[in-house]
ZABARO-639754 format. One record per residue: x, y, z of N, C-alpha, C in turn. Coordinates in steps of 0.001 Angstrom, whole numbers. Each point is the difference from the previous one (the first is absolute). Layout:
<pts>
PT  n_east n_north    n_up ca_east ca_north   ca_up  c_east c_north    c_up
PT       X       Y       Z       X        Y       Z       X       Y       Z
...
</pts>
This chain:
<pts>
PT  n_east n_north    n_up ca_east ca_north   ca_up  c_east c_north    c_up
PT   91088   98844   95865     601      989    1087   -1083     890     474
PT       1     178    1353    -948     1294     800     600    1056    -359
PT    -370     787    -578     540     1375    -291    -129     707    1386
PT    -994     170     575    -213      926    1245     738    -607    1021
PT     216   -1459     250     955     -503    1041    1415     424    -495
PT     338    -376   -1049    1217      504    -708     754    1411     338
PT   -1338     833    -277     378     1721     617      65     166    1165
PT    -776    -531     855     -77      239    1434    1195    -516     749
PT     494   -1093    -564    1190     -982     854    1307     362    -438
PT      85      97   -1260    1494       70    -282     589    1376     430
PT    1281      16     183     944     1041     660     277     944    -909
PT     -22    1338     144       7     1190    -724    1834    -129    -224
PT     452     951   -1093    1442       27       3     494    1113     714
PT    1577      70     299     435      895     807     164    1410    -652
PT    -592    1182     713    -282     1271    -531    1461     519    -674
PT    1111    -623     789    1177      720    -790     209    -656   -1603
PT    -526   -1342    -136     329     -545   -1208   -1178     688    -855
PT   -1232     377     390   -1003      502    -820     478    1363    -487
PT     433     965     935     693     1396    -377     824    -282    -960
PT    1053    -946     186    1147      -77    -954    -461    -363   -1435
PT    -922    -789      -3    -842      -47   -1436    -642     928    -445
PT    -649     789     624    -765     1257    -254     944    1124    -539
PT    1216    -247     495     823     1299    -339     698    -371   -1599
PT    -488   -1087    -562     436     -288   -1391    -788    1056    -829
PT   -1161     421     155    -678      689    -647   -1679    -386     307
PT    -926    1015    -638   -1261     -222     658   -1069   -1164    -820
PT     682    -648   -1104    -923     -857    -951     606   -1195     359
PT    -718   -1050     728     558    -1254     225    -986   -1010    -382
PT     605   -1152    -585    -872    -1255    -447     299   -1098    1185
PT   -1018    -359     288      71    -1183    1238    -462   -1256    -669
PT    1065    -852    -295    -211    -1301    -264    -582   -1092     956
PT    -986    -571    -452    -692     -915    1046    -571     632    1136
PT    -742    1038     -98    -330      983     788   -1015    -514    1175
PT    -973   -1146    -369    -365     -509    1016   -1222     733     241
PT    -377      82    1376    -878      810     642     513    1462      26
PT    1195     127    -400     307     1456    -179     838     630    1389
PT     542   -1134     990     695      403     827    1083    1178    -147
PT     876    -456    -872    1131      692    -354    -180    1292    -693
PT   -1123      46    -919    -493     1270    -782    -461    1019     722
PT    -670    -788    1249    -589     1340     943    1071     483    1093
PT    1053    -680     196    1071      616     759     623     991    -993
PT     319    -434   -1239     577     1123    -750    -741    1063    -481
PT   -1494    -293    -133    -797     1264    -286     147    1197    1387
PT     -59    -870    1081     107      845    1193    1531    1043     -51
PT     866    -782    -365    1260      823    -169      48     811   -1168
PT   -1147     239    -469     -23      918   -1277      18    -509   -1473
PT      90    -929    -201     286     -685   -1395   -1362    -450    -671
PT    -253      36   -1277    -957     -425    -804     391   -1394    -457
PT   -1008   -1100     233     470    -1415     -86   -1277    -569    -760
PT     584   -1104   -1220    -609     -534    -758     235   -1508     428
PT   -1167    -792     301     445    -1446     275    -300    -987   -1122
PT     814    -833    -147    -405    -1218    -902    -112   -1335     773
PT   -1077    -770     -63    -386    -1055    1018    -705   -1013    -968
PT     392   -1202      92    -701    -1097    -849   -1236    -646     727
PT    -282     224    1184   -1059     -626     821   -1197    1257      21
PT   -1186    -480    -708    -819     1290    -148    -916     169    1526
PT     153    -969    1114    -447      343    1244     833     918     658
PT    1366    -327      45     718     1100     627     -13    1303    -613
PT      -4     103   -1312      64     1177    -822   -1535     696     219
PT    -968    -416     312   -1203      655     357     174     324    1539
PT     614    -500     691     290      657    1611     659    1222    -225
PT    1249     -99    -781     567      941    -385    -389    1125    -273
PT   -1117      59   -1336    -619      886    -399    -856     853    1128
PT    -828   -1061     879    -681      614     783     596    1276    1246
PT    1280    -502      54    1014      894     802     563    1392   -1032
PT    -363     126   -1205     462      947    -800    1331    -143    -556
PT     335   -1053    -270    1123     -415    -728    -239    -531   -1490
PT      24     830   -1156      17     -476   -1153     776   -1486    -290
PT    -776   -1034    -654     682    -1113    -201    -598    -760   -1616
PT    1235    -245    -568    -449     -752   -1241     327   -1542     267
PT    -958    -945    -462     247    -1255     520     414    -780   -1235
PT    1325    -477     520     658     -725   -1168    1302    -462     733
PT     713    -830    -531    1376     -335     643     902    1071    -491
PT    1328     255     423     783      975    -293     583    -309   -1383
PT     389   -1214    -116     455     -517   -1354    -769     498   -1249
PT   -1346    -216      86   -1328      267    -947    -196    1367      56
PT     222     757    1046    -404     1478     194     453     756   -1417
PT   -1045     845    -377     459      908   -1247      53    1366     555
PT    1157     371     -60      51     1557    1004    -332     972    -998
PT    -377      47   -1367    -661      788    -799    1068    1214     -82
PT    1141      70     -69    1180      995     -42    -131     876    1517
PT    -800    -482     801     392      658    1523    1324    -422     578
PT     509     859     545    1308       20     626    -203     578    1533
PT    1126    -569     945     -90      148    1349    1325     483     706
PT     -37     458     620    1353      394    1162     339   -1013     859
PT    -874   -1209     220     365     -934     941   -1145   -1393    -608
PT     672   -1064     313    -934    -1327    -308     597    -668    1602
PT    -930    -263     664      43     -870    1265    -899   -1340     -80
PT     313    -549     805    -415    -1585     239      -8    -479    1373
PT   -1149     220     823     322     -420    1481    -826   -1435     -59
PT     935    -598     458    -537    -1632     412    -354    -730   -1476
PT     528     630    -849    -769     -723   -1478     937    -675    -992
PT    1121     602     -56    1007     -213   -1305     392   -1497    -175
PT    -336    -763    1059     251    -1359    -189    -803    -551    -482
PT   -1222     468    -620   -1035     -472    -907     274     543   -1401
PT     976     825    -133     328      683   -1259    1229    -715    -751
PT    -193    -420   -1351    1333     -526    -586    1233    1028      -1
PT    1031    -378     802     913     1186      80     728     488   -1108
PT    -160    -752   -1032     674      675   -1325   -1058    1043    -538
PT   -1045    -772    -133   -1004     1057    -657    -478    1071     756
PT     -91    -158    1228    -153      881     830     871    1377     -45
PT    1255    -256     301    1156      887    -240      -4     595   -1243
PT    -434    -524   -1180     -89      378   -1446   -1191    1171     -23
PT   -1144    -495     733   -1096      985     -77     465    1245     943
PT     358    -130    1118     290     1312    1010     919     915    -836
PT     882    -889    -630    1340      871   -1095    -897    1023    -764
PT   -1204    -626    -624    -718      615    -917    -745    1138     562
PT    -325    -114    1197   -1083      989     206     679     997     964
PT     921     -51     719    1074      837     501     286    1187    -480
PT     141     859     399     359     1422    -422    1632    -107     247
PT    1011     756    -716    1248     -260     110     248     620    1483
PT     813    -945     583     616      297    1192   -1287    -335    1089
PT   -1232    -752    -451   -1062     -380     864     614   -1172     771
PT    -695    -466    1061     282    -1310    1008   -1019   -1067    -313
PT     525   -1083     315    -655    -1128     269     255    -473    1294
PT   -1194    -319    1091     450     -413    1197   -1022   -1242     372
PT     663    -856     231    -460    -1277     148     161    -347    1733
PT    -925    -441     416     -41     -423    1679   -1236    -974     259
PT     656    -723    1173    -592     -967     625     -83     188    1599
PT   -1177    -512     603    -109      -82    1358     544   -1125     521
PT     726    -229     882     443    -1415     573    -455      19    1688
PT    -513    -962     580    -191        1    1148    1108    -758     666
PT     542     494    1095     719     -825     980    -628     258    1457
PT    -419   -1498     136    -843      -86    1134     722    -703    1050
PT    -517    -108    1331     589     -666    1027     404   -1569    -483
PT    1201    -271     756     125    -1578    -329   -1011   -1076     479
PT    -812     259     720    -975    -1123     389   -1069      72   -1223
PT    -331    1150    -374   -1115      238   -1070     792    -470   -1261
PT    1203     161    -293     542     -351   -1151     129   -1655     -91
PT     357    -337    1038     -98    -1670     131   -1300    -611    -197
PT   -1063     711     480   -1269     -796     -97    -292       6   -1272
PT    -204    1376    -544     -84       26   -1532     467    -989    -924
PT    1663      33     304     407    -1106   -1071    -574   -1162      53
PT    -225    -630    1273    -505    -1493     182   -1244     -58    -502
PT    -876     720     195    -947     -178    -524    -182       0   -1435
PT     962    1005    -738      11      176   -1351     605   -1291    -441
PT     975    -653     469     660    -1359    -518   -1070    -976      78
PT    -908     -79    1082   -1002     -828     -23   -1142     137   -1009
PT    -581     790    -116   -1379      540    -779     495     454   -1634
PT    1457     281    -129     212      436   -1526    1263    -304    -306
PT     475   -1349    -118    1416     -361     -80     321     405   -1882
PT   -1095     -52    -617     417      444   -1215     376    1641    -281
PT    -417     745     804     386     1558    -212    1337     117    -154
PT     141    1022   -1281    1356      122    -385     877    1062     636
PT    -384     -46    1350     796      780     960     374    -960    1258
PT    1245     512     483     475     -790    1025    -305     741    1411
PT   -1261    -762     652    -412      763    1058    1320     182    1015
PT     842    -672     177    1038      179     860     623    1447    -501
PT    -538     749    -652     625     1181    -219    -615    1245     715
PT   -1153    -616     418    -836     1173     997     734     316    1003
PT    1427    -811     369     893      579    1283    1103    1036    -529
PT      97     -30   -1441     824     1065    -583    -725     441   -1201
PT   -1164     611      13    -717      397    -986     662    1028   -1230
PT     705     827     447     554      975    -757    1220    -934   -1013
PT     675   -1056     449     761     -531    -893    -694    -727    -885
PT   -1214    -578     237    -825     -685   -1166    -297     828   -1156
PT     299    1297      71    -395      906   -1119    1220     -12    -963
PT    1086    -376     352    1513      205    -689    -347    -771   -1368
PT    -258   -1365     -28     191     -783   -1200   -1111     874   -1124
PT    -794     443     375    -972      898    -684     617    1346    -794
PT     546     526    1014     585     1629    -315    1158    -254   -1217
PT     693   -1286      28     971      256    -978    -621       1   -1223
PT    -780    -829    -689    -652      180   -1466    -496    1353     -11
PT    -631     716     849    -767     1211      65    1188     994    -450
PT    1039     -63     715    1112      832    -109     695      78   -1459
PT      98   -1564    -349     629     -268   -1529    -832     665    -748
PT   -1160    -239    -107   -1283      620    -984     461    1281     -86
PT     -81     980    1319    -102     1284    -238    1472     621    -671
PT     935    -484     538    1251       97    -982     100    -149   -1487
PT    -871   -1184    -378    -178     -322   -1437    -735    1182    -651
PT    -891     468     754    -934     1056    -611     609    1253    -127
PT    1211     300     825     782     1201    -214     -51     849    1099
PT    -753    -463    1009     215     1015    1209    1172    -284     741
PT     -89    1416     933    1486      -62     693      79    -796    1174
PT    1147    -293     391     254    -1083    1092   -1262      21    1022
PT    -483    -988     233   -1238      -39    1132     618     176    1405
PT    -861     650     963     393      355    1241    -886    -703     987
PT     380    -440    1297    -733     -634     799    -459    1349     821
PT   -1338     148     354    -450      713     864    -822    -400    1240
PT     478   -1033     673    -605     -872    1096    -525    1117    1187
PT   -1105    -592     881    -381      695     956    -431   -1095    1111
PT    -218     377    1333    -444    -1099     865    -686     963    1057
PT   -1413    -459      62    -850      768    1014    -511   -1032     859
PT    -282     171    1428    -284     -670     989   -1580     145     434
PT    -696   -1192     128   -1415       97     173    -311   -1303     950
PT   -1031     236     824    -408     -958     839   -1618     -45    -324
PT    -460   -1428    -681   -1272     -136    -475    -572    -719    1390
PT   -1356     188     -45    -911     -802     912     -64   -1250    -685
PT    -724   -1131     779    -159    -1263    -650   -1092     307   -1175
PT    -796     603     139   -1310      182    -957     660     621   -1197
PT     885    1019      -3     290      639    -946    1300   -1081    -771
PT     822    -677     687     880     -792    -847    -747   -1185    -687
PT    -721    -418     581   -1061    -1310    -657    -907     682   -1171
PT    -359    1206     185    -991      491   -1003     832     -42   -1341
PT    1366     455     203     740      153   -1355     695   -1319    -740
PT    -209    -888     788     601    -1477    -335    -316    -214   -1680
PT   -1420     -50     -81    -297     -492   -1387     228    1045   -1108
PT     420    1228     466     635      712   -1285    1450    -114    -311
PT     922    -824     786    1292     -348    -587     -54    -603   -1147
PT     919      41    -710     266     -595   -1459    -260   -1392      17
PT     955    -590     685      58    -1401     -74   -1225    -771     423
PT    -816     622     944   -1275     -676     496   -1171     202    -899
PT      16    1190    -808   -1030       29    -966    -151   -1073    -925
PT    1151    -958      13    -117    -1194   -1048    -721   -1152     678
PT    -107      -4    1330    -479    -1166     774   -1368     -28     170
PT    -613   -1213     271   -1398      -29      18    -519     483    1556
PT   -1336     228      23    -367      640    1431     466    -670    1212
PT    -136   -1384    -138     144     -951    1220    1447     316     567
PT     941     115   -1189    1467     -145     437     441    1472     535
PT    -812    1172    -604     401     1483     604    -568    -271    1476
PT   -1246    -369     186    -443     -200    1366     966    -616    1026
PT     606   -1385    -360    1033      -56     802    1207     805     380
PT     394     497   -1082    1052      886     209    -384    1160    1126
PT   -1358     574    -265    -628     1001     875      62    -616    1436
PT    -480   -1054      68    -101     -708    1572    1257    -177     570
PT     895    -416    -554    1503     -440     426     673    1529     352
PT    -253     981    -787     606     1649     392    -670     227    1205
PT   -1385    -139    -332    -772      427    1651     754    -580    1088
PT     161   -1326       0     472     -809     994    1488     679     621
PT     690     258   -1105    1310      478     136     145    1383     791
PT   -1019     899    -624    -123     1330     435    -415      14    1672
PT    -967    -852     296    -393      -62    1238    1223    -483     918
PT    1108    -929    -404    1321      -33     770     474    1308    -100
PT     -53    1038    -594     684     1147      12    -786     846     946
PT    -972    -334     508    -998      888     878    -866     938    -922
PT    -427    -546    -885   -1107      270    -894     331    1498   -1015
PT    1284     -24     -72     402     1135   -1072    1264    -718    -942
PT      93     780   -1351    1214     -544    -692     633    1301    -320
PT    1249     123     636    1150      939    -391     547    -453   -1352
PT     -97     923    -939     468     -125   -1629     765     974    -205
PT    1136    -179    -678     737     1041    -844    -380    -146   -1545
PT    -528    1211    -364    -615      134   -1464    1428     412    -901
PT     576    -827    -683    1225      206    -628    -403     593   -1444
PT     320     718    -584    -239      515   -1327    1254    -242   -1128
PT    -109    -891    -669    1130     -306    -721    -187     822   -1533
PT     957     794    -231    -683     1042   -1450    1570      55    -692
PT    -545    -161   -1200    1046      361   -1040    -332    1176    -962
PT     838     834    -192    -239     1359    -759    1081     132   -1066
PT    -352     276   -1382     742      348   -1047    -461    1135    -703
PT    1092     676    -564    -314     1153    -815      80    -166   -1623
PT   -1033     534    -554     -46      -96   -1640     778    1175    -429
PT    1248    -317    -768     790     1176    -252    -719     563   -1465
PT     405    1218    -235    -357      566   -1254     348    -886   -1121
PT   -1241       1    -924     251     -820   -1359    -353   -1373      28
PT    -704    -414    1408     -38    -1459      75   -1447    -340    -530
PT    -962     916    -385   -1297     -386    -521       5       2   -1427
PT    -886   -1093    -528     231     -380   -1255   -1427     233    -764
</pts>
């Protein structure tokens, strides 16, 4: 993963969501901090943030922006007795074992603390969605994703959210809430093509396959007049750690 490209091209999270998370308290643990996008937004909102990140390249980039990061998976991370007001994961919890992750979050949250898990979903124009789906079916039929979900991207997350909610309940959290948000943005052709290699499913593909996806997307954007109108949907789950949950 090109850390600089990822940080440059990935969308930021809605300010309202960031403020809501920061309201949980000043000490926040960012799971899968990556290049520190979430951490920097929370820091701007007044929080103190510690990142946990398994990729040394991403962690090094985050550190260069002033975010302290410990390099490990969340499941293997040793909190050393430290506790936090909130545990967050932006675009990363699908890489965490939901049962082990919920238990670790319960261990490090202070009574009444929050866990907030959230993902970006791109809702693009139909022509761009159809072109992307067609090329993905051709170059990567083995992907464990249904490219047709590009037409209804938020719905594609529903099967993943069920096990996450179940794990939070089993770990003793309060009933999870949905905090979804929707922001509109128009990308230039270059902006949209620049972020394509950072998308989760495409990081698994060889360079020539990614190049085909980029080429087809560029052609589709040309038919739209050279710009890509996008709804950036943030799908979020939040739950509260009740008193006495820590072990």
